[in-house]
N, C-alpha and C positions, 0 to 999 in steps of 0.2 A: 142248460148250457148257454141259454139266451143272455144272461148277464155277462158271460165271458166273451161275447161278440167283439167289443173293442180290442180286448187282450188278444184274441186270435188274429185280428187284422194287424195288430202290431208285430206279432210273431211272423206272420206271412210276409210283411214288408221287409222286416229286419233280414229274413232269410233270402228273400228276393234280391235285395240290394247286395248283400254279401256275395251271393252266388253270381249276380250279374258281372261284377268286376273280375271274379275269379275265372269265369268262363271266357271272358274277353281275353285274359292274359293266357289262359290255357290254349285257346284257339289260335292266338298269335304264335305261341311256341309250336304248335302243331303244324302251322303253315311254314314257318321259317326253318325248323330243325327236323332231323330225321333220326330214327334208330335210337342208339344209346343215349345221345345227348338230349333227345326229346323226352326220354324216360327220366334222366337226371333232372332236368329243369321242371317237368311236371311234378315230380316228387318234392323238389325244392319249394314250389309254390304252396303245396300242401303242407310242408314242414313249417313254413312262415306262418301259416294259419294256426299251427298247433302250439308253437313256442310260448306265446303269451298265457295260454291256459296252463302251462307248466310253471312259468316264472311268477305268475300273479295269483296262484291258487289261494294263498293265505289272505292277502288284502281283499280279494274279491269275495271270499267267504265272510270275512269279518264285516265288511261294508254291508253285505246282504243280511247279515244278523243284526247289525247295529242300526241300520236305516230301514225305513218302510220300503219294501220290495218294489212298490209301485213308483217310489221316488227314484230309486236306482234305475228302473227301466226308463223313466222320463228323461233323466240326465244322459243316459246312454243313447237315447234317440236323438237328443240335441247334438251330441258329439258326432253322430253318424252323418249329420248334415254337413259339418265342417269337413269331414274326411271325404265326402263325395265331391266337394268343391275342389279339394286338392287333387283328387283323381282326375277330374275334368281338365284341370290345368295341365297335368302331366300328359293327358292324351293329346291335347292340342299342340303342346310343345314337342311332341314326339320324345318324350323322356322315357324310354322303354325300361331302364333299370329303376328309375323312380317309380313308375307305375307298377313295376314288378313287386317292388318292396312296399307298396301301399297296402298290399294284402296284410302286411304285419300290423299296420294301424287299425284296419278293420277288425283283425283278430284281437287286438287289445280291447277294443270296444266290446266285442262279443264276449271276452273273458269276464268282464264285469256284468254284462247283461244276462249271462246264462244262469248263474245260481239264483238270481232274483226271479228269472222267468219261471224256473221249476218250483221255487219256493212259493210263488204267487198262486199256483194251483191249489195246494193244500189249504191256503187261507180262505179260498172260495168254495171249494167243493167238499172239504172235509175228508175223513178217512175212507168212507164207503165209496165215494165217487172217483177214488184215485185212478183206478185201472181204466175206466171209461174216459176220464179227463185226459189222461196220458195218451190213450189211443187217439182221441181227437186232436190233441197237440201234435202227435207224431204225424197224423194225417195231413194237418194244415201245413206242417213244415215240409212234408214230402211234396205236397201239391205246389208249394212255393218253389221248391227245387226243380220239380218236373217243368213247371211253366218257364221258370228262369232259364233252364237248359235250352228248351226249344226256342223261346222268345229271343234271347240274346244271341243264340247261334244262328237263328234265321236272319236277324238284323245284321249280324256280322257278315254272313254270306252275301246278303242283299247289298250291303255297302261296298262290297269288293267286286260287285258285277262290273264288267267292263274296265277293270283296273288291275294293274299287276305291281303292287308295291314291292320294294326291294328292302328287306330287313325289317326288324321289329319296330323301328321308329316310324317308318313309312306306314306300316300296317296301323299303328295307333293313331296317326294323323288322319288316316282314311276313315276310321270308324269313330273319331272324336266325338261326334254328336251324341253317342251313347252315354257319355258322361253327364250330359244335362238330364237325360232320363233318370240316371242314379240320383242326381240332385233332387229332382221333382218327387220321386218316390220317398226319398229320405225326409223331405219336408212334410209329406202326407203322414208318414209314420210318427214324426215328431208331434204333429197336430193331434192325431188320434190319442197318442200317449198321454197328452195333457188331460184327457177326459176318461182315463181308466178309473174304474171304481176303486175306492180305497179298501184294502184288506183289513183283516183283524190283526192289527200290529201290537206287539208287546215289546217294550224296551228291554234290551239285554244290557244292563249297566256295566257288567264286567265279564270278560271272556274267561272261562275256566276250561279245563279238559285237556290241555296239552296241545301238541302239534296236531295239524289236520290229518296227517297220515295215521297218527295214533287213534284218532277218533274213528276213522272209517274202518279200522281193524279191530275195534272193540267188539263189534257184533258180526259174528260169522256170516250171517245171511247178507248183511250189507256188503261185506268184503267179497264174498263169492260173486255176488251180483255185479259188482264193479269189475271184477276180473272177466266175467262173461261178456259184459258190454265192451270192455277194452279189446278183447280178442276179436270181437265181431267187427268193431270199427278199424282195428288194425288190419285185418284181412281186407276190408273194403277199401282202404287207402291204397293198398298194394294193387288191388284190381282197377281202381281208377287210374293209377299212374302207369300201369303196364298194358292196359287194354288198347289205347290208341296205337301204340307201336306194334302191338300184336296184330291188330286189324289191318294196319298199313302194310305190314310185312307178309301176313298170311293170306289176306283176302284183297289186298291192293286197294283199299278204301282210302280216299284222299278228301272227302267232304266232311267237314266238322259237324254238320247237322246230322249225318248218318251216325257218326261216332257218338255223339251226345244222345241221339235217339236210343241207341242200344244201351248205353249207360242209364238212360232215363227209365228203361223198362225195369231196371232194378228198383228204382225209386217208386214206380208204379206198383210193383210187387210189395214193397214195404207199406205203401198205402193200403193196399188190400189186406195184407196181413194184420195191420194195426186195426182196421175196421172189424176184421174177423175176431180179434182179441176183444174188442169192445163189445161185440155181440155175445160172445161166449163167456164173458166175465162181468156179469151185471151184479154189482154190489160185492164182488169179492175178486181175489187175485188168482188167476187160474195158473198155477205153477207147472201143471202138466204140459202145457204148451212149450215150455222151455226146452226139454230134450227133443221134442218133435221138431222145433224150429232149428236147433243146432244140427241135427242129422240132415235136414233139408239143405241147409247151407253147405255142408260137406259134400253131399251128393252133387249138387250143382257145380261146385268148384272142381270136383274130380273130372266132370265131363267137358269142361270148357276147352282144355287143350286139344281134345279130339274132334271139336265142332268144325264143320266144313262150310257153313254158310252163315249169312247174317241172320236168317230166320232162326236157326237153331241156337245161335248165340243169344239172340234176343229172348228166346224161350228160357234158356238157362239163367240168364241175368234176372228174369222175372221170377223164376222159381227161387232164386237165392234171395230176392227181395221179399217175397211172401214169407219165406222161412225166417228172414231176418226180423220181419214185423212180429212174428209169433214169438220170437226170442227176446227182443228188446223192450217190448211194451211192459211185459210182466216184471222184467228185471228192474226197470226204472221205477215201477210201482212198488216193488218190494223195498227199494232203498227209501223211498219217501215214507212208507208205511212204518218201517222199523226205526227211522231217525227221530231222535227227540226234537221237539219244537225249537228249543233254545240252541240246538246245534245243526239245525237243517241246512242253513246256509252254507256253513263250513263243510259239512259232509257232502253236499252237492257240488261245492267247488272242488273238494277233494276227489269226488268222482270224475269231475272234468280233468283233474290234474293226472290221475292214474291213467285215464283213457288216452289222454294226449301223450303221456310218456310212452305208452305201448305203441301208439300210432306212429310217433316219431321214431321209435326203434325199428318198426316194420318198414317205414319209408327209408331209414338208413340202410337197411339191408338191401332194399330195392335199388337204391343208388349205387350201393356196393357191387351188386350183381351186374347193374348196367355198366359200370366202369370196368368191371373185369371183362365184359364182352368186347372191349376194345382190343384185348389181347387174345381172347378165345373166341369160340363159336357158341357162346351161350345164347339160347333162344329165348324170346320173351315168354313162350309157353312154360319155360322152367320155372318162372315165378308162380304161375297158377298151380303147377304141380306141388311146389313148396308150400303154398298156403293151404292147399287141400290136405297135405299131410299134417299141417299144424292144426286144422280144424278136426280131423279125426283123432289126433293125439289128445287134444283138449277134451273131447267127448270121453274118450277112454279114461283119462285121469279123473274127470268129474264122476264117472260111473264107479270107479275104483274107490274113491274117497267117500262117496255118498251113495252107495247102491240102494239102501233101503228108502231113502228120500226120493230118489229117481223113480224107482218102481212104484212107490205108493202115490207119488204125484200123478203118474200116468193112470193108475187105477182110479184115482179120485176123478180125474178129468173124464175118463170114460163113463164112470157112474153118473157124473153130472150131465153129460151129453145124453145118455140114455134116459135118465129121468126127465130131462126137458121135453122129450117126446111124449111123455104121459102126464107130466105135472107142470103146472105154472107156479113156480116157487117165488114168493115175495118175502124178502127179509127186512125186518123193521128193527132198528136199533143196533145194527151190527157194530157201530162205532163204540158201543158200550163194552165190547170185548177189548181189554188191553192189548196193545201191540207188542209189548215185551214181558210184562209182569206175569207171574204165575196167577191163573184163575180157574176156579172150580164152576163149571156150568151145571146148574140144577134146575130141572123142570119136569113136565108131565111126560109120561110114557103112554103113548096112545096106539102105537103100532109097531110092527117089526121093521119099519123103514125109518124110524125116528133118527137113528144114527146116521143114515145116509143124508137125510134132510139137513141135519145140523152141519154135517161136514160139507155138504153142498153149498152152504152159505157163509161158512167160516172162513175168514182170511188167514187163519192159522191151522195147522194140524192139530187134531183132537185125539187125546188118548182116552178111550172109553173104559169104564169099569163095567164088567159084564158077568153074567152067570157062568160059574165054572162048568156046569153040566152042558152048556152050549159050547164053550170053548174047547173042551176035551174031545169033541168029535173029530175023528182023523180027517174027514173031508174038509173041515173048516180051520183046523188048528194052524196049518201052514199059512193060510190066508190071514188069519187074525194076528199071528205072530208078526207078520210084516208091518201091521199097523200098531204093534206094541200095545195091545189091549191088556187090561189088568183084570185076570180072572178072579172071582170071589165066590164064596159059598158060605152057608151057615156054619159048616164045620171048620172052615179055614178063612176066617175074615180078618184076623189081626195082621198078618203079614201083608195081604193086598192093600189094606188100608194105610199101612206104613209105607208101602211102596208108592201109593198115590200121593202121600204127603211129601215124599222125596221128590217126586215129579213137580209138584207145585213149588217147592223150594228151589227147584232148578229153573223155574220160569216157564214150565210147560202149561198147556192148556188141557185140563182134565174134565170129563163129563160123567156124571153119575145121575141115574134116575132114582131119586129118593123113595119113590113109591114101591120100589123093589119088584114090581111086576107090571105087565101090560094091563091097562084098564079094561074091565069087562062091561062098562056102562058108558064109556066116553067122558066120564066125570073125573075130577081130581080126587085121588085117594089120600089116605093118611100118609104123611111123610115120616120115614124112619130116621133115627137120630145118628146113624153111622157117619154121615158126612161131617158131623161136628168134630169127630176125632180126626178127620183128614185136615181140615182147615186150621185146627187148633195150633197156634204157634208156627204156622207155615209161611206167614208173611203174604199169603195170597188174598185175593178178594173173591166174592161170590157173585156170579152173574146169573140171575134168575132167567129162565126162558119159558116160552109156551109154544107148542106146535099145534096149529089149528087147521083143520080140513082133511085130516086123514081118517077120522072116525067114520065108519061106514064103508071104507075101502076093503078090498079083499085081504089086506094085510093087517087089519084091525080085528078085534075080537067081537065085532058086532054080529048079531045073528042075521039070518037071511032076510027077515023082514026089514030090518034097519038098513041092511046093504042095498036092498032094492030101493029104499027111501032116499038114500044118498048116492045112488047110481048116477054117473055122468055120461054113460054111453061112450061115444067116440070122442066127445069133448075132453080136453085136458082138465084134470082135477086142480081146483084152486087150493093151493097150500101156503099158509102164512107161518113164518117163524119169527116170533117177537122176542127180543131181548130186553130186559129191564136194566135200569142203572145199577152199577156195582154197589154191593152192600158189604158191610163189615163181616169179617169171619166169625164175629161173636154172635151172629143171628141164630135164633133157635129154630127148630124144625117147624113149629106151629106158626111162627112169624114168617118164615120163608114161604110156607104154603099159602099164606094170605097175599104175599107179594106175587107169587106165580098165578094165583087165581085172579088177581087184579089185571093181569096181562090178557085174560081170556075174555071173549064176548059170549061164551057159552054159559047159560044159567042152569045150574044143577040143583039149586035149592028147592 
């Protein structure tokens, strides 16, 4: 991550400046207005931030694909300096309406900055580091937001000490020196952006593939990930817009620093959740965290209306943030993993577009409920009950539409967590596994845990071909059916092999152990030729692998003398899973065995 340090500083400063102006305007609204009008104006500020991401999705994506992403970021940083100067002018002149709508200009700059920002990650960390890098980026962004909320709210309240401004214009003139801080920070961001490392840029001479919305709907994983992110951020927007009025009415809170402090606890939670994902997902994308995060968000939202103190509200917002971090980091990583390089910019811009459409809709409903409150007795707590119901409904729909994927992802996560207590698993060459194309994993069979080790490091679900005698056991069959294993035996081999071929043709990841049995001596045995029938005319590639470190464990077929030789005691056993480069489906069994043996450090000759 060291080479990304300038990039992370640019992200930090960009978020810090954007938030600085937004917090200043929101705090002014909080001081000047009450109740329903406060909710409406707060929602409007957030809506102005979203509109450019909706209207500029196509040009932002095309520019990110056609120009080096580092160049887009540099130019965006330069534009931010100009906007900061205009904001400062509006502060000193007391132009409240102009300052209010300056959030729109900052949002236009961010609309072009965002797809380049996320596309830059993959250029520098590759596929394997996506989850960790996204976790770090999410953490840096949240730190910027947290510090910005406290810092600008503290200065806002400090400058209002011993003064009683009357109206929005007077408030802005009182806190006008904050504008020069925005200018200074923008200049630092622009300066650092000039020294960002160049990425691996490939020219895209002509754009194909249709409208951006069509691109993001081509792959179901990308589309559902975008919908999940959109719902989370839509719910978050309602929470941000409704909470100040809720706290003011329910707990009689009038200090903006306190309000921002409670909201900041959610940001701190997202930071912790993002770091947890980074720790739990080393070299792969932990999809099992997604349903856990979604349920956590729904539980926290359901409890907010009944909270009776700032402490309990702070705890609930923190829980919602932690759960949100567990949810959004793997979803972002999935989008980047499955997007084709030539379309990454437009897909990321499309992601922003859908998210902001949904957030704008949620804010529109918030404003509608607030305006309705002028004629009725609708309480701000009603908004929290509403978004809690939306969260639970989304969880239910997701489970109904994808029950198998939800259950298996949770089981995989639990297996990974349990295995990490006993094994230190290192994966090499994970990027050799295609992100979308069908692939057949072929390698050595050293223990009863080989399947778990492979699935623990694979960024994609794997369908295993396994011995029918094991599959048919009643105690295991229901479990193995969840993972859609393909049972095979000497008596019935043709049908399972054809099923495996159909899986490859559908783009699935299939694994077969061509030795046909667990090794009795820790060495690579003879490869059977059955796999040649599976890959023939399937359009898939073969990815060789080698699992090292499990020979001598209790789950291998090593005798007691060898087990004592390889015993690790209380120390975690070192296990390495090595993936070779993809090879043609025409490779023969003897040739493949040599490729797998080349990955091993074990000398059995």
